KEVOMI-216286 format. One record per atom (N, C-alpha, C): residue in three letters; atom name; x negated, y negated, z negated. Coordinates in nm, 3 decimals, decimal comma. Example, Ala and Ser with C-alpha at 12.3 -4.5 7.8 and 13.67 -1.06 7.14 Angstrom:
(ALA N (-1,319 0,569 -0,780));
(ALA CA (-1,230 0,450 -0,780));
(ALA C (-1,320 0,330 -0,780));
(SER N (-1,285 0,225 -0,708));
(SER CA (-1,367 0,106 -0,714));
(SER C (-1,290 -0,003 -0,787));
END
This chain:
(MET N (-12,482 -10,805 -9,100));
(MET CA (-12,365 -10,889 -9,121));
(MET C (-12,270 -10,838 -9,238));
(LEU N (-12,228 -10,946 -9,317));
(LEU CA (-12,153 -10,912 -9,436));
(LEU C (-12,024 -10,849 -9,413));
(ALA N (-11,957 -10,767 -9,502));
(ALA CA (-11,816 -10,729 -9,465));
(ALA C (-11,720 -10,842 -9,454));
(THR N (-11,742 -10,942 -9,532));
(THR CA (-11,648 -11,059 -9,522));
(THR C (-11,636 -11,114 -9,402));
(GLU N (-11,754 -11,126 -9,331));
(GLU CA (-11,780 -11,177 -9,187));
(GLU C (-11,708 -11,086 -9,087));
(HIS N (-11,716 -10,955 -9,112));
(HIS CA (-11,654 -10,864 -9,023));
(HIS C (-11,504 -10,884 -9,045));
(ALA N (-11,453 -10,893 -9,165));
(ALA CA (-11,310 -10,907 -9,188));
(ALA C (-11,260 -11,032 -9,126));
(ALA N (-11,357 -11,152 -9,124));
(ALA CA (-11,309 -11,263 -9,068));
(ALA C (-11,312 -11,262 -8,916));
(ARG N (-11,394 -11,190 -8,858));
(ARG CA (-11,390 -11,168 -8,712));
(ARG C (-11,277 -11,086 -8,675));
(LEU N (-11,240 -10,991 -8,755));
(LEU CA (-11,118 -10,907 -8,728));
(LEU C (-11,004 -10,991 -8,716));
(LEU N (-10,989 -11,084 -8,825));
(LEU CA (-10,874 -11,167 -8,819));
(LEU C (-10,864 -11,261 -8,709));
(SER N (-10,988 -11,307 -8,662));
(SER CA (-10,997 -11,402 -8,562));
(SER C (-10,948 -11,321 -8,419));
(ARG N (-10,984 -11,202 -8,404));
(ARG CA (-10,945 -11,124 -8,286));
(ARG C (-10,788 -11,104 -8,284));
(LEU N (-10,757 -11,055 -8,409));
(LEU CA (-10,611 -11,029 -8,414));
(LEU C (-10,518 -11,159 -8,381));
(THR N (-10,563 -11,264 -8,423));
(THR CA (-10,501 -11,388 -8,389));
(THR C (-10,495 -11,418 -8,234));
(VAL N (-10,611 -11,384 -8,172));
(VAL CA (-10,600 -11,383 -8,026));
(VAL C (-10,505 -11,282 -7,963));
(ILE N (-10,500 -11,165 -8,011));
(ILE CA (-10,419 -11,069 -7,959));
(ILE C (-10,252 -11,099 -7,985));
(VAL N (-10,234 -11,157 -8,104));
(VAL CA (-10,110 -11,206 -8,127));
(VAL C (-10,060 -11,314 -8,032));
(GLN N (-10,135 -11,412 -8,009));
(GLN CA (-10,123 -11,521 -7,921));
(GLN C (-10,088 -11,453 -7,772));
(ALA N (-10,178 -11,375 -7,729));
(ALA CA (-10,160 -11,300 -7,604));
(ALA C (-10,026 -11,229 -7,584));
(VAL N (-9,981 -11,169 -7,697));
(VAL CA (-9,850 -11,082 -7,692));
(VAL C (-9,741 -11,190 -7,682));
(ASP N (-9,750 -11,294 -7,768));
(ASP CA (-9,639 -11,396 -7,769));
(ASP C (-9,628 -11,457 -7,620));
(ASP N (-9,743 -11,484 -7,546));
(ASP CA (-9,747 -11,543 -7,416));
(ASP C (-9,674 -11,440 -7,320));
(ALA N (-9,720 -11,316 -7,338));
(ALA CA (-9,669 -11,218 -7,250));
(ALA C (-9,510 -11,189 -7,258));
(LEU N (-9,469 -11,189 -7,387));
(LEU CA (-9,340 -11,178 -7,425));
(LEU C (-9,251 -11,298 -7,366));
(GLN N (-9,300 -11,401 -7,372));
(GLN CA (-9,236 -11,519 -7,318));
(GLN C (-9,221 -11,510 -7,169));
(ALA N (-9,326 -11,467 -7,097));
(ALA CA (-9,334 -11,462 -6,950));
(ALA C (-9,246 -11,341 -6,920));
(VAL N (-9,230 -11,233 -6,983));
(VAL CA (-9,144 -11,125 -6,952));
(VAL C (-8,998 -11,159 -6,952));
(GLU N (-8,965 -11,238 -7,079));
(GLU CA (-8,826 -11,292 -7,101));
(GLU C (-8,788 -11,386 -6,987));
(ALA N (-8,880 -11,478 -6,948));
(ALA CA (-8,851 -11,563 -6,830));
(ALA C (-8,825 -11,499 -6,708));
(VAL N (-8,894 -11,388 -6,677));
(VAL CA (-8,873 -11,315 -6,562));
(VAL C (-8,726 -11,255 -6,569));
(ASP N (-8,715 -11,202 -6,708));
(ASP CA (-8,580 -11,130 -6,709));
(ASP C (-8,462 -11,215 -6,696));
(GLU N (-8,473 -11,338 -6,746));
(GLU CA (-8,371 -11,445 -6,743));
(GLU C (-8,348 -11,508 -6,589));
(ALA N (-8,461 -11,507 -6,529));
(ALA CA (-8,458 -11,573 -6,389));
(ALA C (-8,389 -11,482 -6,272));
(GLY N (-8,309 -11,532 -6,208));
(GLY CA (-8,256 -11,464 -6,092));
(GLY C (-8,161 -11,354 -6,120));
(GLY N (-8,109 -11,338 -6,252));
(GLY CA (-7,998 -11,238 -6,279));
(GLY C (-8,044 -11,098 -6,240));
(VAL N (-8,106 -11,033 -6,340));
(VAL CA (-8,140 -10,890 -6,319));
(VAL C (-8,028 -10,801 -6,315));
(THR N (-8,022 -10,722 -6,207));
(THR CA (-7,905 -10,623 -6,192));
(THR C (-7,946 -10,486 -6,218));
(ALA N (-7,857 -10,399 -6,235));
(ALA CA (-7,895 -10,258 -6,259));
(ALA C (-7,979 -10,198 -6,136));
(GLY N (-7,946 -10,234 -6,021));
(GLY CA (-8,021 -10,184 -5,894));
(GLY C (-8,150 -10,236 -5,869));
(GLU N (-8,190 -10,348 -5,933));
(GLU CA (-8,322 -10,401 -5,916));
(GLU C (-8,428 -10,334 -5,980));
(GLU N (-8,552 -10,332 -5,930));
(GLU CA (-8,680 -10,277 -5,990));
(GLU C (-8,702 -10,328 -6,124));
(ARG N (-8,670 -10,454 -6,138));
(ARG CA (-8,707 -10,526 -6,274));
(ARG C (-8,622 -10,459 -6,375));
(ALA N (-8,506 -10,437 -6,352));
(ALA CA (-8,399 -10,375 -6,447));
(ALA C (-8,469 -10,255 -6,513));
(ARG N (-8,534 -10,180 -6,456));
(ARG CA (-8,595 -10,052 -6,503));
(ARG C (-8,720 -10,086 -6,596));
(TRP N (-8,800 -10,154 -6,554));
(TRP CA (-8,920 -10,170 -6,645));
(TRP C (-8,939 -10,289 -6,748));
(LEU N (-8,856 -10,385 -6,714));
(LEU CA (-8,864 -10,505 -6,817));
(LEU C (-8,817 -10,468 -6,960));
(PRO N (-8,696 -10,399 -6,989));
(PRO CA (-8,673 -10,363 -7,120));
(PRO C (-8,788 -10,283 -7,192));
(GLY N (-8,841 -10,186 -7,121));
(GLY CA (-8,960 -10,122 -7,179));
(GLY C (-9,076 -10,195 -7,219));
(ILE N (-9,102 -10,292 -7,137));
(ILE CA (-9,216 -10,393 -7,162));
(ILE C (-9,178 -10,482 -7,281));
(LYS N (-9,058 -10,527 -7,291));
(LYS CA (-9,022 -10,612 -7,396));
(LYS C (-9,014 -10,549 -7,529));
(THR N (-8,975 -10,414 -7,519));
(THR CA (-8,982 -10,323 -7,651));
(THR C (-9,132 -10,309 -7,686));
(SER N (-9,212 -10,266 -7,601));
(SER CA (-9,356 -10,257 -7,633));
(SER C (-9,424 -10,383 -7,692));
(LEU N (-9,387 -10,495 -7,631));
(LEU CA (-9,452 -10,616 -7,684));
(LEU C (-9,391 -10,644 -7,818));
(ARG N (-9,269 -10,612 -7,846));
(ARG CA (-9,213 -10,651 -7,985));
(ARG C (-9,290 -10,557 -8,079));
(ARG N (-9,310 -10,428 -8,044));
(ARG CA (-9,362 -10,336 -8,133));
(ARG C (-9,524 -10,381 -8,156));
(ILE N (-9,584 -10,420 -8,065));
(ILE CA (-9,721 -10,474 -8,074));
(ILE C (-9,717 -10,597 -8,170));
(GLU N (-9,623 -10,672 -8,163));
(GLU CA (-9,594 -10,802 -8,254));
(GLU C (-9,593 -10,755 -8,406));
(VAL N (-9,524 -10,655 -8,413));
(VAL CA (-9,501 -10,604 -8,563));
(VAL C (-9,624 -10,537 -8,600));
(GLU N (-9,682 -10,443 -8,525));
(GLU CA (-9,821 -10,388 -8,559));
(GLU C (-9,918 -10,494 -8,584));
(CYS N (-9,923 -10,598 -8,511));
(CYS CA (-10,034 -10,689 -8,526));
(CYS C (-10,007 -10,786 -8,651));
(ALA N (-9,881 -10,799 -8,683));
(ALA CA (-9,848 -10,871 -8,822));
(ALA C (-9,888 -10,795 -8,942));
(GLU N (-9,865 -10,657 -8,917));
(GLU CA (-9,922 -10,559 -9,036));
(GLU C (-10,068 -10,556 -9,042));
(LEU N (-10,137 -10,547 -8,927));
(LEU CA (-10,284 -10,554 -8,923));
(LEU C (-10,337 -10,677 -8,981));
(ARG N (-10,278 -10,790 -8,940));
(ARG CA (-10,328 -10,927 -8,998));
(ARG C (-10,333 -10,917 -9,139));
(TYR N (-10,207 -10,880 -9,194));
(TYR CA (-10,186 -10,881 -9,344));
(TYR C (-10,291 -10,793 -9,401));
(ALA N (-10,312 -10,671 -9,355));
(ALA CA (-10,410 -10,580 -9,419));
(ALA C (-10,564 -10,639 -9,402));
(ALA N (-10,587 -10,708 -9,285));
(ALA CA (-10,722 -10,770 -9,279));
(ALA C (-10,738 -10,878 -9,381));
(LEU N (-10,615 -10,965 -9,388));
(LEU CA (-10,635 -11,066 -9,496));
(LEU C (-10,663 -11,006 -9,625));
(GLU N (-10,588 -10,914 -9,658));
(GLU CA (-10,605 -10,846 -9,788));
(GLU C (-10,743 -10,790 -9,818));
(LEU N (-10,811 -10,730 -9,699));
(LEU CA (-10,947 -10,682 -9,711));
(LEU C (-11,038 -10,791 -9,729));
(ARG N (-11,030 -10,899 -9,647));
(ARG CA (-11,109 -11,010 -9,668));
(ARG C (-11,116 -11,070 -9,805));
(ASP N (-10,993 -11,092 -9,846));
(ASP CA (-10,969 -11,154 -9,986));
(ASP C (-11,018 -11,061 -10,098));
(GLY N (-11,015 -10,944 -10,074));
(GLY CA (-11,052 -10,833 -10,181));
(GLY C (-11,208 -10,802 -10,181));
(LEU N (-11,285 -10,847 -10,074));
(LEU CA (-11,427 -10,824 -10,066));
(LEU C (-11,496 -10,930 -10,150));
(PRO N (-11,610 -10,904 -10,213));
(PRO CA (-11,680 -10,996 -10,294));
(PRO C (-11,739 -11,102 -10,185));
(SER N (-11,770 -11,224 -10,233));
(SER CA (-11,810 -11,334 -10,146));
(SER C (-11,964 -11,302 -10,121));
(SER N (-12,020 -11,385 -10,025));
(SER CA (-12,156 -11,366 -9,994));
(SER C (-12,250 -11,404 -10,116));
(GLU N (-12,199 -11,494 -10,211));
(GLU CA (-12,279 -11,545 -10,301));
(GLU C (-12,271 -11,443 -10,443));
(THR N (-12,193 -11,355 -10,435));
(THR CA (-12,166 -11,256 -10,545));
(THR C (-12,283 -11,158 -10,551));
(LEU N (-12,340 -11,131 -10,660));
(LEU CA (-12,439 -11,033 -10,677));
(LEU C (-12,383 -10,903 -10,703));
(GLN N (-12,430 -10,807 -10,634));
(GLN CA (-12,390 -10,670 -10,646));
(GLN C (-12,439 -10,614 -10,785));
(PRO N (-12,351 -10,527 -10,859));
(PRO CA (-12,389 -10,483 -10,973));
(PRO C (-12,526 -10,405 -10,969));
(ARG N (-12,546 -10,333 -10,869));
(ARG CA (-12,678 -10,251 -10,843));
(ARG C (-12,785 -10,340 -10,841));
(LEU N (-12,785 -10,469 -10,808));
(LEU CA (-12,893 -10,557 -10,788));
(LEU C (-12,930 -10,618 -10,922));
(LEU N (-12,841 -10,614 -11,025));
(LEU CA (-12,854 -10,672 -11,148));
(LEU C (-12,944 -10,589 -11,233));
(GLU N (-12,965 -10,458 -11,216));
(GLU CA (-13,029 -10,373 -11,301));
(GLU C (-13,190 -10,381 -11,273));
END
């Protein structure tokens, strides 16, 4: 499989991960807003950490997606002859 195809697969999987993180973050925020979380509730202890982690994953995925795009765009296309093949 060509490197460009690997880069395209990487981009595709990153897109799926980003969507999953967005969905999870929306669900966590909905739980956080529902029913008034108070300091004594179990949710109050773990929801902020989950939200922080999901936001960090969002940032990391954005950076990874940018790097994968740069990689894919920097690779020669499948129609390009490699210099060593021209000799």
